[in-house]
C-alpha positions as a Markdown table, in Angstrom:
| # | Residue | x | y | z |
|---|---|---|---|---|
| 1 | Met | -0.9 | -4.3 | -7.5 |
| 2 | Asn | -3.8 | -4.8 | -5.1 |
| 3 | Phe | -5.1 | -8.3 | -5.6 |
| 4 | Val | -8.3 | -9.7 | -4.0 |
| 5 | Val | -7.2 | -12.0 | -1.2 |
| 6 | Cys | -10.6 | -13.5 | -0.5 |
| 7 | Ile | -13.6 | -13.9 | -2.8 |
| 8 | Cys | -15.9 | -15.3 | -0.2 |
| 9 | Ala | -15.8 | -12.2 | 2.0 |
| 10 | Pro | -14.3 | -9.8 | -0.5 |
| 11 | Phe | -11.2 | -8.0 | 0.8 |
| 12 | Asn | -7.9 | -7.2 | -0.9 |
| 13 | Gln | -4.2 | -7.1 | -0.1 |
| 14 | Glu | -4.5 | -3.4 | 0.9 |
| 15 | Ala | -7.0 | -4.2 | 3.6 |
| 16 | Val | -4.7 | -6.9 | 5.0 |
| 17 | Arg | -1.7 | -4.6 | 4.9 |
| 18 | Glu | -3.7 | -1.9 | 6.7 |
| 19 | Tyr | -4.7 | -4.2 | 9.4 |
| 20 | Leu | -1.2 | -5.7 | 9.9 |
| 21 | Ala | 0.1 | -2.1 | 10.2 |
| 22 | Thr | -2.2 | -1.5 | 13.1 |
| 23 | Ile | -0.6 | -4.5 | 15.0 |
| 24 | Ser | 2.9 | -3.9 | 13.6 |
| 25 | Asp | 4.6 | -5.1 | 16.8 |
| 26 | Lys | 2.4 | -8.2 | 17.5 |
| 27 | Lys | 2.3 | -11.6 | 15.9 |
| 28 | Thr | -1.1 | -12.7 | 14.6 |
| 29 | Thr | -2.9 | -15.6 | 12.8 |
| 30 | Ala | -4.5 | -15.8 | 9.4 |
| 31 | Lys | -7.9 | -16.4 | 11.1 |
| 32 | Asp | -7.6 | -13.2 | 13.2 |
| 33 | Val | -6.7 | -11.2 | 10.1 |
| 34 | Tyr | -9.5 | -12.7 | 8.2 |
| 35 | Asn | -11.9 | -11.8 | 11.0 |
| 36 | Ala | -10.7 | -8.2 | 11.0 |
| 37 | Cys | -10.8 | -7.8 | 7.2 |
| 38 | Ser | -14.1 | -9.6 | 6.6 |
| 39 | Gly | -16.0 | -7.6 | 9.2 |
| 40 | Gly | -16.3 | -10.6 | 11.6 |
| 41 | Lys | -17.4 | -13.2 | 9.1 |
| 42 | Lys | -16.3 | -16.8 | 9.5 |
| 43 | Pro | -14.2 | -18.3 | 6.7 |
| 44 | Asn | -16.0 | -20.3 | 4.1 |
| 45 | Cys | -13.7 | -22.3 | 2.0 |
| 46 | Glu | -10.5 | -21.2 | 3.8 |
| 47 | Met | -8.5 | -21.2 | 0.6 |
| 48 | Cys | -7.3 | -17.6 | 1.3 |
| 49 | Ile | -6.1 | -18.7 | 4.7 |
| 50 | Leu | -4.1 | -21.5 | 3.2 |
| 51 | His | -2.6 | -19.4 | 0.5 |
| 52 | Lys | -2.2 | -15.6 | 0.0 |
| 53 | Leu | -3.5 | -14.5 | 3.4 |
| 54 | Gly | -1.5 | -17.1 | 5.2 |
| 55 | Glu | 1.6 | -16.0 | 3.3 |
| 56 | Met | 1.1 | -12.4 | 4.2 |
| 57 | Val | 0.6 | -13.2 | 7.9 |
| 58 | Asp | 3.7 | -15.5 | 7.9 |
| 59 | Glu | 5.8 | -12.6 | 6.4 |
| 60 | His | 4.4 | -10.2 | 9.0 |
| 61 | Asn | 5.2 | -12.6 | 11.8 |
| 62 | Arg | 8.8 | -13.2 | 10.5 |
| 63 | Lys | 9.5 | -9.5 | 10.6 |
| 64 | Ile | 8.6 | -9.5 | 14.3 |
| 65 | Asp | 10.4 | -12.7 | 15.2 |
| 66 | Pro | 12.7 | -14.0 | 12.5 |
| 67 | Gln | 13.3 | -17.2 | 14.4 |
| 68 | Pro | 11.0 | -20.1 | 13.5 |
| 69 | Gly | 8.8 | -21.6 | 16.3 |
């Protein structure tokens, strides 16, 4: 399924996956992904960063460097 990740600057999981695929060998932050997927908008409530978007970025970063820290 392709759920909406952010309702403030509407973008979905597919947009996040596509962006993460473009930086597949680099770690990133939820705020950087938000910026890319929202067209440069600043986060409003940041609930997506704390929840689904943050989870997706954490998973991406663990694939690159499975060691914490």
